[in-house]
C-alpha positions in Angstrom: -14.1 -9.1 -17.9 -11.6 -9.5 -15.1 -11.3 -11.5 -12.0 -9.9 -10.6 -8.6 -7.7 -13.1 -6.9 -5.1 -13.4 -4.2 -2.1 -13.3 -6.6 -3.0 -9.6 -7.4 -1.6 -6.6 -5.5 -4.3 -4.4 -4.0 -3.5 -0.7 -3.3 -5.7 1.8 -1.4 -5.7 5.5 -2.0 -6.8 6.8 1.4 -7.8 10.4 0.5 -11.4 11.2 -0.4 -11.7 11.7 -4.2 -14.4 13.3 -6.3 -15.7 10.3 -8.3 -17.1 12.6 -11.0 -13.5 13.0 -12.2 -12.7 11.4 -15.6 -10.8 8.2 -16.1 -7.7 10.2 -17.1 -7.8 12.2 -13.8 -8.2 9.1 -11.7 -5.3 7.4 -13.5 -3.3 10.6 -12.9 -3.9 10.2 -9.1 -2.5 6.7 -9.4 0.5 8.0 -11.3 1.3 11.2 -9.4 0.1 10.6 -5.8 0.8 6.9 -5.6 3.8 6.6 -7.9 2.3 3.6 -9.7 1.5 2.7 -13.4 -2.3 2.3 -13.7 -1.7 -0.3 -16.4 0.5 -2.6 -14.5 -2.1 -5.1 -13.5 -2.5 -4.0 -9.8 -6.0 -3.2 -8.4 -6.5 0.3 -7.1 -9.2 1.3 -4.6 -10.2 4.9 -4.7 -13.0 6.1 -2.3 -15.4 9.0 -2.8 -15.9 12.0 -0.5 
C-alpha cells in the first residue's frame, strides 16, 4: 500500500490515453514521452480518452 503526500512530485501526462493498454505500455509513455523513470517514486497521472 502507498500513501500520497505533499513531499512527492506529481506529474500529469496531458494527452488522452487508451487505458486498456498494459502496464508496460503505460510505463513506456512515462519513459518515452515524459522522459521520466516510472520507478523513481514520482506519481504519474494519465487520463483516458
